[in-house]
C-alpha positions as CSV (number, residue, x, y, z in Angstrom):
1,M,-38.6,-61.4,33.0
2,N,-39.4,-63.5,30.1
3,L,-38.1,-67.5,29.9
4,I,-35.0,-67.5,27.6
5,R,-34.3,-70.0,24.8
6,P,-30.9,-71.9,25.1
7,V,-28.5,-72.3,22.5
8,F,-28.9,-76.1,21.0
9,P,-26.3,-77.0,18.5
10,L,-27.5,-77.5,14.9
11,I,-26.0,-80.8,14.1
12,L,-25.7,-83.3,16.6
13,L,-21.9,-85.0,16.8
14,A,-21.5,-88.7,15.2
15,A,-19.6,-89.3,18.5
16,L,-23.0,-89.3,20.5
17,T,-24.4,-92.5,21.5
18,V,-28.2,-93.2,20.4
19,Q,-29.0,-92.8,24.1
20,A,-27.3,-89.5,24.6
21,Q,-28.8,-88.3,21.4
22,T,-32.3,-89.2,22.5
23,A,-31.6,-87.5,25.8
24,Y,-30.6,-84.2,24.0
25,V,-33.6,-84.2,21.9
26,N,-36.2,-84.9,24.8
27,S,-34.5,-82.3,26.8
28,E,-35.1,-79.8,23.6
29,A,-38.7,-81.1,23.4
30,F,-39.6,-80.4,27.1
31,F,-37.8,-77.0,26.9
32,R,-40.0,-75.8,24.2
33,R,-43.0,-77.2,25.9
34,G,-42.3,-75.2,29.1
35,V,-41.8,-72.1,27.0
36,E,-45.2,-72.7,25.1
37,Y,-47.1,-73.5,28.5
38,Y,-45.5,-70.3,30.4
39,Q,-46.7,-68.0,27.3
40,R,-49.8,-69.3,27.7
41,G,-49.7,-68.3,31.4
42,D,-49.9,-72.3,32.5
43,L,-47.4,-72.3,35.1
44,S,-48.0,-75.5,36.3
45,G,-47.7,-77.0,33.1
46,A,-44.5,-75.2,32.4
47,R,-43.0,-76.4,35.8
48,E,-43.9,-80.1,34.7
49,A,-42.0,-79.4,31.4
50,F,-39.1,-78.0,33.3
51,D,-39.1,-81.2,35.8
52,R,-38.9,-83.3,33.0
53,L,-36.2,-81.2,31.2
54,L,-34.3,-81.5,34.2
55,A,-34.6,-85.3,34.8
56,E,-33.4,-85.7,31.3
57,D,-30.5,-83.2,31.6
58,P,-29.7,-82.5,35.4
59,N,-27.0,-80.2,34.5
60,S,-28.7,-77.8,32.5
61,A,-28.3,-74.2,33.6
62,E,-31.2,-72.9,31.6
63,G,-33.6,-75.4,32.8
64,Y,-32.8,-74.5,36.5
65,Y,-32.9,-70.8,35.7
66,N,-36.5,-71.1,33.7
67,R,-38.1,-73.5,36.3
68,G,-36.9,-70.7,39.0
69,V,-38.7,-68.1,36.7
70,V,-41.9,-70.2,37.1
71,F,-41.4,-70.6,40.9
72,Y,-40.8,-66.9,41.4
73,D,-43.9,-66.3,39.4
74,E,-45.8,-68.7,41.8
75,K,-44.4,-66.7,44.8
76,D,-42.9,-69.8,45.7
77,F,-39.7,-67.7,46.7
78,A,-37.5,-70.7,48.5
79,K,-37.6,-72.9,45.4
80,A,-37.1,-70.2,43.0
81,Q,-33.8,-69.1,45.0
82,A,-32.7,-72.7,45.1
83,D,-33.2,-73.0,41.3
84,L,-31.2,-69.8,40.7
85,D,-28.5,-70.6,42.9
86,K,-28.1,-74.0,41.1
87,A,-28.2,-72.2,37.7
88,I,-25.4,-69.8,38.7
89,S,-23.4,-72.7,40.1
90,L,-23.6,-74.5,36.9
91,K,-23.1,-71.4,34.9
92,P,-21.0,-68.6,37.0
93,D,-21.4,-66.0,34.0
94,Y,-25.0,-66.4,33.9
95,T,-26.1,-62.6,34.0
96,L,-29.9,-63.2,33.6
97,A,-29.8,-65.6,36.5
98,Y,-28.2,-62.8,38.9
99,I,-30.5,-60.3,37.6
100,K,-33.4,-62.6,38.5
101,R,-32.1,-63.5,42.0
102,G,-31.5,-59.7,42.7
103,N,-35.4,-59.1,41.8
104,L,-35.9,-62.0,44.2
105,H,-33.8,-60.3,47.1
106,M,-35.3,-57.4,46.1
107,Q,-39.2,-58.6,46.8
108,Q,-38.0,-59.8,50.1
109,S,-36.3,-56.6,51.4
110,E,-33.0,-58.2,51.1
111,Y,-31.3,-55.1,49.6
112,E,-27.7,-56.1,50.1
113,A,-27.9,-59.5,48.9
114,A,-30.2,-57.6,45.9
115,I,-27.2,-55.1,45.1
116,A,-24.6,-57.6,45.1
117,D,-26.2,-59.8,42.4
118,Y,-27.0,-56.7,40.5
119,N,-23.1,-55.8,41.0
120,E,-22.2,-59.2,39.5
121,A,-24.6,-58.9,36.5
122,I,-23.2,-55.3,35.6
123,K,-19.5,-56.5,36.2
124,L,-20.5,-59.5,33.8
125,E,-22.4,-57.3,31.0
126,P,-21.9,-53.7,31.7
127,R,-24.3,-52.6,29.0
128,N,-27.4,-54.4,30.4
129,A,-29.8,-52.0,31.0
130,L,-32.1,-53.9,33.4
131,A,-29.5,-54.6,35.8
132,W,-28.8,-50.9,36.1
133,N,-32.4,-50.0,36.1
134,N,-33.2,-52.6,38.7
135,R,-30.1,-51.6,41.0
136,G,-31.3,-47.8,40.9
137,L,-34.6,-49.0,42.5
138,I,-32.7,-50.1,45.7
139,Y,-30.8,-46.9,45.7
140,Q,-34.4,-45.0,45.3
141,N,-35.9,-46.8,48.0
142,Q,-32.7,-46.3,50.3
143,R,-33.3,-42.7,49.5
144,Q,-29.7,-42.2,47.9
145,F,-31.2,-40.5,45.0
146,D,-27.8,-39.5,43.1
147,S,-26.7,-42.9,42.8
148,A,-30.6,-44.0,41.6
149,L,-30.3,-41.3,39.0
150,R,-26.8,-42.4,37.7
151,D,-28.4,-46.0,37.6
152,F,-31.2,-45.0,35.7
153,T,-29.6,-42.7,33.1
154,E,-27.1,-45.6,32.8
155,A,-30.1,-48.0,32.0
156,I,-31.5,-45.3,29.3
157,K,-27.9,-45.0,27.9
158,H,-27.9,-48.8,26.8
159,D,-31.5,-48.9,26.4
160,A,-32.9,-45.7,25.1
161,K,-36.5,-47.3,24.9
162,M,-36.6,-48.6,28.6
163,V,-39.8,-47.0,29.6
164,A,-39.5,-48.4,33.2
165,A,-36.2,-46.1,33.7
166,Y,-38.1,-43.2,32.2
167,N,-40.7,-43.6,34.9
168,N,-38.4,-44.2,37.6
169,R,-36.1,-41.2,36.8
170,G,-39.4,-39.2,36.7
171,S,-40.4,-40.3,40.4
172,I,-37.1,-39.4,41.5
173,Y,-37.4,-35.7,40.1
174,H,-40.9,-35.4,41.6
175,D,-39.5,-36.4,45.0
176,Q,-37.1,-33.7,44.7
177,G,-39.7,-31.2,43.7
178,K,-38.3,-30.8,40.1
179,L,-41.7,-31.3,38.5
180,D,-41.2,-29.9,35.2
181,E,-38.1,-32.5,34.6
182,A,-40.4,-35.1,36.2
183,L,-43.0,-34.3,33.5
184,K,-40.5,-34.6,30.6
185,E,-39.8,-38.2,32.0
186,Y,-43.2,-39.0,31.8
187,D,-43.9,-37.6,28.5
188,Q,-41.0,-39.8,26.8
189,A,-42.3,-42.8,28.7
190,I,-45.9,-42.0,27.4
191,N,-44.3,-41.4,23.6
192,L,-42.8,-44.7,23.8
193,A,-45.3,-46.7,25.2
194,P,-48.6,-45.0,24.5
195,E,-50.6,-48.1,25.9
196,W,-48.9,-48.4,29.4
197,P,-51.2,-47.1,32.2
198,M,-48.6,-46.5,34.7
199,S,-47.0,-43.7,33.1
200,Y,-50.4,-41.8,32.7
201,N,-50.9,-42.5,36.5
202,N,-47.7,-41.3,37.3
203,R,-47.6,-38.0,35.2
204,G,-51.0,-37.4,36.9
205,V,-49.5,-37.4,40.2
206,T,-47.1,-34.6,39.2
207,R,-49.5,-32.7,37.2
208,K,-51.6,-32.5,40.4
209,A,-48.6,-31.4,42.5
210,K,-48.4,-28.6,39.9
211,G,-52.0,-27.5,40.5
212,D,-53.1,-28.8,36.9
213,L,-56.2,-30.5,38.3
214,Q,-57.7,-31.2,34.9
215,G,-54.5,-32.3,33.2
216,A,-54.3,-34.8,36.2
217,L,-58.1,-36.0,35.9
218,R,-57.1,-36.6,32.0
219,D,-54.4,-38.7,33.1
220,Y,-55.8,-40.7,35.7
221,T,-59.0,-41.5,33.3
222,K,-56.8,-42.5,30.5
223,A,-54.9,-45.1,32.9
224,I,-58.3,-46.3,34.0
225,E,-59.5,-46.8,30.4
226,L,-56.0,-48.7,29.7
227,R,-56.5,-50.7,32.8
228,P,-59.9,-50.9,34.1
229,N,-58.9,-52.5,37.5
230,F,-56.2,-50.1,38.2
231,G,-57.1,-49.4,41.8
232,L,-54.3,-47.0,42.7
233,A,-55.7,-44.6,39.5
234,Y,-58.8,-44.7,41.0
235,S,-57.8,-43.6,44.2
236,N,-55.6,-40.8,42.9
237,R,-58.5,-39.6,40.6
238,A,-60.7,-39.4,43.8
239,R,-58.3,-36.7,45.2
240,V,-58.6,-34.9,42.3
241,Y,-62.4,-35.3,42.3
242,N,-62.5,-34.2,46.4
243,E,-60.6,-30.7,45.4
244,L,-63.0,-30.2,42.7
245,K,-65.8,-30.6,44.9
246,Q,-67.3,-33.5,43.0
247,Y,-68.1,-35.4,46.1
248,E,-70.1,-38.3,44.6
249,K,-67.6,-39.4,41.9
250,V,-65.0,-39.3,44.8
251,R,-67.5,-42.0,46.4
252,Q,-67.6,-43.9,43.2
253,D,-64.0,-43.9,42.5
254,I,-63.1,-44.7,46.2
255,A,-65.4,-47.7,45.7
256,R,-63.7,-49.2,42.8
257,S,-60.5,-48.2,44.3
258,L,-61.0,-50.6,47.3
259,E,-62.7,-53.3,44.8
260,F,-59.4,-53.3,42.9
261,G,-57.2,-53.3,45.9
262,G,-56.4,-49.6,46.1
263,T,-56.4,-47.4,49.2
264,M,-58.4,-44.7,50.8
265,D,-56.7,-41.2,51.4
266,E,-57.2,-40.2,55.0
267,N,-57.6,-36.7,53.3
268,L,-60.8,-38.0,51.9
269,E,-62.5,-39.2,55.1
270,P,-64.7,-36.2,55.7
271,T,-66.6,-36.7,52.6
272,L,-66.7,-40.5,53.2
273,E,-68.2,-41.0,56.3
274,K,-69.7,-44.1,55.5
275,T,-66.8,-45.9,54.8
276,A,-65.0,-47.1,58.1
277,T,-61.7,-48.5,56.8
278,K,-58.8,-45.9,57.2
279,L,-55.9,-46.8,54.8
280,T,-52.6,-45.5,53.8
281,P,-52.7,-42.3,51.7
282,V,-51.6,-42.7,48.1
283,S,-49.5,-39.7,46.7
284,A,-46.4,-40.5,45.4
285,P,-45.7,-42.2,41.8
286,T,-45.4,-45.8,41.6
287,K,-41.8,-47.2,41.2
288,I,-41.5,-49.5,38.2
289,K,-39.5,-52.9,38.6
């Protein structure tokens, strides 16, 4: 989730003291600096800027929220939660903070806590597509498919261009064996964002399940073209090459998959006798957070 920009008044009230005005101007400057660092991928620079913002304005809910986002990206989940908790305590109707804290709980498999935060976000902003989509992910993980589909559909209702929700709805249809419906969802996701590799990977999984090996091969190859370090797509393409009996290509793709953090399918072991590691099979479409 991107950092947000707090609302600053256009004109400082004349009643403010010079010291108060200076602190306010400094807070805005540190905020701008933090956003710039974050957008450049400099998380430590962003964190330091938000530290200074909070030193100037210790009651800034936006400051705590944004520093919490940085801690989240740094995977310092304890500090991220502390900052998000503080942001919510300062601003109880802070929808984005509830969503981000829900994401944090989901990352740590604290599903009930995540649902509670998404519920609060939806209560505050019933048209917030992200809250609906992310709650749907938890229901999907719990195999409550009807509830998940309802949430993904609600997300799309409020944001018809939300690519993640189409992918997630497609993965449910795939799991339910409704392969044609799954393909329609992935087609729509690709129409909306043709440069997003995950949609091609997921459509490839469904095409392979329908027996369309050449279509699956095209999709996995496209996913790899868009993201050359996409380990999962290499694993999935290796499965297709295996069925096509193109064993040298199987070996090449498994090597690339392992290089980029993918996994080896146990069904491919007979053709990969020199590969000793046995890893979890890859078969299902990846869920999008």
